N, C-alpha and C positions, 0 to 999 in steps of 0.2 A: 484497610486503608484508612488513614486518619480522618478524612471527611468524605467517606464513600457516599453518604446520603446526598450531600450537596453536589458531589462530582458526577454521580451517575444516577442512582435511584431517585434523587430529588430533582430531576431535570426540569427545567423551566421552559415555558413556551417561547419560541422566537417571536419577537415583536415586529419584525420586518423593518425596523428603523434602518435607514441608510448608514452604512458603516464608513467611518473615516479611514481612508486607505493607509495612512501612515500608522495609525493605531493598530489596524488589522495586521499589517506586516510585522509590527513590533511584537504583537501577541503570538503570531504563528512562529516567528523566529525564536522567541523566548521559550515557547513550549518545547520545541525540538532541542534547543540548546540545553535546557534543564534535564531532559531525558538522557542526553548524552553524557551528563555529568553525575547523574544520581540514579538510584534504583527507582523504577517506575512508580511504586506506591508512595514515594516521598514527594512526588510532583503533584501538586494540587492546584485547584483554581486560584487559591490565594497566592501560592508561590509563582504561578505564571503571571498573574496580574502585577505582583510586586516587581518581578523581573522586567516586565514590559512597561512599567511606569504608568499603569492605568488602574482604575478601581475595579474591584471584583464584579460589581454590577454591570460594568461595561462588557465583560465577557458574557454574562448571562443574558444581556440584551441581544447578543449576536449569535451565541451558541447555546444549546441546551445543556451541555456537560463538558467536562474536561476531555472526554473521549472524542467528542465532536470537533473540538479545537485541534486535537492531534490528527484526526483523520483529514481535515481540510489541509493541514500543513503537509501531511504525507502525500495527499493527492497531487498537490502542486509539485512537490519534490519528485514524485514518480514521473510526472509529465516531462520534467526537465531531464531526469536521469535515464529514462528508458525510451529509446527512439522508436519510431514506427517506420523503419527503412523500406524503401522500394527501389532496389537496385536492379530489378529485373531478374533476379535469381533467388528462388525460394530458400535454397540451402543457406546462402550467405545471409539473407534477411532473418531467417529463423535463428541461426546461430547468434547473430548480433542481438536480437531481442532477448533471447534466453540468457545470454551472457550478461547483458546489461541489467536484467531483472535480478539475477543472482548477485551480481556485484553491488548494485545499488541498495539492495535490502540489507546487506551486511555492513554497509558503511555507516559509521556514527554520524548523526544521531538517529538515522532511520531504523537500524536494527533494534535498539532498545525500545523505540516507540512502537514498532510492530509487535514485539513480544508483549509489551504492556497492554496493547489494544486486544490482542488475541486472548489474553488472560481475562481482561475485564469484560469482553464481549460474551464470555461464557456465562457470566452471572448478571448481565445487564441486557435485557431484550431490546431496548431502544438502541443501544450501542451496537448490538448484533445486527440490527437492520442497516445501520450506517456502514458497518464493516462489510456487509454483503454488497452494498452499493459501490463501495470503494473497489472491492475485488472484482465486481462485474465490469467496472470500467477498464480494469487491467486485462481481464479476459477478452473483452471486446476488441481491444487494441491488438492482441495476439491473434484473435480470430480473423481480423482484417488482413493481416499478413498472410495467413493460410488461404483465405478466400482469393486474394490476388494471385497466389501461386496456382490455385486450382483453375482460375480463369485462364491462366497462361498454359494450362495443360501439364503442369509439373506435379499434380496430384491426380490420382484416379477420381473420376466423378463420384464414385460411391463412398469415398473416405468420409468418416464421421469427424467433422472438424471440432465439434464440441468435446468429443472424447479425446482428441489430440490435445486440446487446450487443457483438459483435466489432467492428462498425463504430465504435462509440463508443470502445472501448479501443484499436482499431487507430489511430485518429486521435490519441488521447491519447499512446500510447507512441511513435509515430513522431515526433510533434512534440516530445515531452518529451525523448527521447534525442538527436535530431538537431538540434533547435532551428531548423528551417527556416521555421517559421511560428508565429504566436501561439496561445496557449491562454488566450484571454480570454473575457469574457462574450459578446461578439458572436459569437465562434466557436462557443461552446456553444449559443447560440440558433439559429444557422444550421444546426448539425449536428442538433440536436433536430428542427427544422422539416423538414429534409431527410429524416430517418428517417420522420417521420409522413406525409409526402406521397409516400414511395416514390421520392424523387429527382426528382419532377416539378417 
C-alpha cells in the first residue's frame, strides 16, 4: 500500500478533541465512496481527506488510521442496513436479519470496504482489534434475536446461541471472502431454517 505506515502501522493516538459533525460525515461518506470507486489499496488517508475537503491532520486527530475511519463508516451503515426485528416469530426475524446481513455486505461501497479491512486487519494488530469490536457488535445484534426467540420458547433451552451465531457468520465470511457460493435470499432462508431445526 502506498502509505501503509501512515495509514496503519504508524497509527497516531486519538486526542479526544470534539469532532465537527459536518466534517465527520463528509469524511465517512468520502471514505466509503472512494472504496466503491477504486481498489482498496489506492484509498489512503490523503485521498480521503482530499475528497472530504479537510486536511489530513483532521483525520488523524479523530481516528488512528484509515482502517478506523472505514470501520466507523461501516458500523453506521450496518446499523442502518441490518434490522433487529422483533415480530414475535423467530423464523421470520432470523430470516430477515440473515438476508439483510448478506445483502448489505455485498452492496457497494460496503463490499469493497469489508474486503479491504479484512485484508489489512491480517497485518495490522490495532486494526484487527477494531475489526473484532465491529464484528462483535454485529454478533450481539444477532444473538439478541435468538435470545428473544428462546425466551418465547421457540428454541430449546440448551441450544448454544453463540454457536448458532458462529454458524451464520461462518457461512457469511467464507462465502464473502472466497466467493464459492451465493449469499442471496434463498441461502439466508435455508441457513435460518437449518439453524432452527438443528440441521434436521
